Each structure stands twice: as structure tokens, then as C-alpha cells.
N, C-alpha and C positions, 0 to 999 in steps of 0.2 A: 335503545336496541343494541344487542350484542353484534359486535363485529368481530369475525373469526380471523385470527391472525395468521398470516401466511409465513410458514417457516423459512428461514434463509440461513443455510451454513456458511460460516466465515473461519478460516484457519488464519493464525498470525504466526510469521516465522520470522527468525533474526539471530544473529549472532549474539552470544552471551555479552551483555552490556549495552545492547543497541537500543533499549529502551521500550521494546515491545510489549512486557509485561505492565509496565507503567503505564503505557497508552491504554491498553485494554481497561485496566482498573479504573482509570480517570475516566473512560467513557462509560463503563458499566455501573460503578460505584460512586461515582464523582469524588474521588479523593485521589490526592497525589501521594503515592508510596515511594520513596527512595529506594529502602531496604525490601528485596523480594527474594524468596528462595528460589534460584534460578533450576532448581532439580525438580519442581513440582509442575506437573502438566494439569491445566484446569480447563473446565469447560464452563462459560458463562452464559446465562440467559438474560436476554433483555427485550422487554416490549417496547416497541417504538412505533410512531406514525410518521412516515416519510411520503411526501407527496399525497397526502390525505388518506393513506392506505395503511392499514395495521399490520406489523410484521413482528415475529417472535425471532430475535436473531440468536443462533447458535453459535458462540464463538469459542473456538478451540485455541488456546494459547499453548502453541507446542515447546515442549522441550527439545530445543534444536542445536544439536553439537555437531563439530565437524567429522564425526564418527558415523553419521548417518542417522536414520531412524528406525524405530523398531516395526515389526510387522503391524502390529494393531494401529499405530499411528499411521502408518503409510496407508491403510486401509480407511482410516478417518479421513485422511487427506484426499482420498480418491473421491469420497463422498461430498467434498467440500463444492459450494457453488462460486465461491471466489476467493482468492489466497492474497493476503497482504505479506510482502516481504519487507521487513524494517531494518534500516541501518541508522547510525547516528551521524549526524552532520559534524560531529567534533572527534569523529573516529574514521580515519581513512582506511583503517583495517577491516572494519565493519563494512564499509562501502565495497571493499575489494571482495568481500566474501559473498556479494549478491549475485555475481555471474555463477558462482559453483552452486548456489541454492535454486537459482531459476532452472539450470540444467537438470540438476537432481530432481526438481518438482515435476519437471516435463517428462523426464524418464518415467518416474512413477504413474504419471497420468496416461501413459502408454498411447499417445496420441490424442487422447480426449482435451478438446479445447476449454479450458476453464480461464476466466481473467485473472490476471496476475497485476497487481498493483504494488508499485514501488512508493515506500513511504520514508521520508527523512525525518526521523525524530530530532528531539532538542533543539528545535530552532530558535528557543529563546537564548541560546549560549553562543551569540553572535560573535563575541570576542575570542571565542576558542574555537570557531569554525574551522575545519580542515577540508570539507567537501562543499562546494558550491552549489547553488541551485541549478545552475547551467548544466553542472557535471551530472547530476541526478537527471535531469531532463533528457540529456543527451543519451544516457544509458537506457533509460526507458524505452526511447526511441530505437536505439540499436538493438535491444531485445525484443522488441515488439510487444511490450507489455501494454495493459490496458489503460493505466493512469499513473501519473505521479502527484505527491502531493508531499509538502513539508509540514510538520505539525510540532506542538509542544504540549506534553502532559501537565508540564509546571503551570502554564499560563493558560492552558487549555484552548491554544490557538488551533483551529481547523481539526480539533478532535472529532467533533460531531461530523465535519465534512468527510473525514477519511471514512466513516462507516456509511455515511450517506451515499458517498461514491461507490462504495463496496456493494450496497444494496441494489442501486441502480445499475451496477454493470452486471451483477448476476442475473437480475430480471432481463437485462438486454439480451443474454444469450438464451433465455426460455422465449422471448417474443420474437426474437430473430434468429431462427434455426440455422445451425453451421451451414454455410453454402457448400455445394458439392462439387464445385469446380476442380480441375486437377491442381490449379494453382494454390487455391486454399487449403486443399489437403496436404500439399507439400508444405505450406506455411507452417500449419499445425503441428507437424512431426519432425520439422528440421531442427538443427541446433541453432541458437541464437546467432542473428547475422546482423549487418548494419541495416538499419531499417531505410525505406525508401521515402519515409515522410519527410517532406520538406520543412526547412526552418520557417517559422512563421513570426510576424512581428507582433510585438505586444498589443493586445487589444483585438487582434484580427483573427477570423476563422479560416483555416486554409487546410484543405485536404483532410477534414474531419477533425483537426485539432483545435481546441478551445483554450487560447492563453488569457489567464487572468491575472491583474496585479497581485503581487505576493507582499504587499506593504502591511498587510494588517499585523503581522508580528512585530513590525516597528511602532505601530500606533499602540499595541499592547503592552510593549517594552521601549518606552520612550529613551531611556537611558542607552539602549543597545545601538540606537539610530545613527550617531556620529560614527560609531565604530563598524558599521557594515563595510564588508570588503568589496572591493572594485570588482573583483571575480565573480562575485554572486550575481546570477541575473535577476534575483528579487523577483520571481514569477513561480507559478505553479502550472501544471498542464494537465488537462484530462484528454487523454487520446481515445476518442471513441468511434 
């Protein structure tokens, strides 16, 4: 029996060198490509089954510079159902650029609520890590983002989880219409502020935050285990 695939539009952004294109290619083509032309903007399609449902993912890998986006790309971004903002855990500079990109995206969306997921790439490079997992989680909370995950295109760690989370977040916005209270309207249009989400202990669910262990990267890369930094919280977070 033919199952019609439901389209889901995903946009991926990030500073040059953040690893966003490598992440996309690993997911779509199952290959790790280190040398990528960062000046080429591509739209990829992938048929997937998530939670028993068929989807056609339309993944836009945006040429994202500090000078902003052209009008065509802005229009495509407005049509997105979920947006991934990628930084490299071995580049504090790319992490520092996240705030600017979130503000820019929200200004383009003009008040329309679209889930934004923060993704820390290159998690296999633990010895060179400059941004701890706890810093990524804290920033996602402060900016009111929908989810935070770390991944590695090289080891395939959590690559599928990144896009499965994206699909689930996109569908949640369809299933659960934006609430019309004054407080929610203000939340969707205001500048990023410190989130009121409380801290949650590992393994607990509190205020809608599900915390899961992030030890799979050490299992996939045993050599990196002894070198893990004490400053890393070793966790991932889905803020739902």
C-alpha cells in the first residue's frame, strides 16, 4: 500500500566552519565530507519514516554569512517549519554568533513562531572542545529555543536524532496551535531574554524539559573519554 509522505521544511544555518553542511550531507547522503564549498546553497530531499509515519524532508542548507541573507533566502526561511542553528563545540567564535543569528531569524519571521533548535557539531573533538555542553544548554534556555543537541558528522553521533527532533518539533507546532494569550504573544515577538525554565537534574523531567545522558559520544569514541572536560555537563536537552 502506497503511503503518501508528508513534507517537512527544515532550514539549517550556521557560521562558516560550524559544520552545518557536513552535518546535512552525513544525514542525507551518509557520507562524511570535510571539504565543502561554503558558497553553494543547496536544497536536499530525503524520504524518512519517523514514529511510523512517512515524511519527505526538504532541507535547505543556507549560505549564511555575517552580512545577512538575500531576499530569496529570507522568503525560503519564512516558509520553514523548523530551523536548525549550528555551531562548532571547538569554536567559541561560532558559538558567540548564535545570538546574532537567532535575533536575525526572529526578525525575518516577523512574529511567526517557528521552532529553533540549537545544535553543537563536532562533538567527537573532545580534546579541542571550547564550548561545554552546559553552555549550549544554558544558551538554548536563555533564548527560549525549542531544543538543544550535540552531534558529530564524523562518527554519526546523534545525526539522526537532530533531524528526528526537528520533525517532531515542526509537527508539534501544527498539532498544538500557538496559544493566543497575551503572555505567549509577547514571548513570540520579544527579543531573546533569560528563560524562566528551571534547572533540572539529569534523568529528571521538570517544567517540560527532558534531560538525557550525553554519554553516547564517549561510547562511540572511547579514546576521547579520559580527555572529557570537567566543564562539560555531558548532557543533551530537548525543551518541549
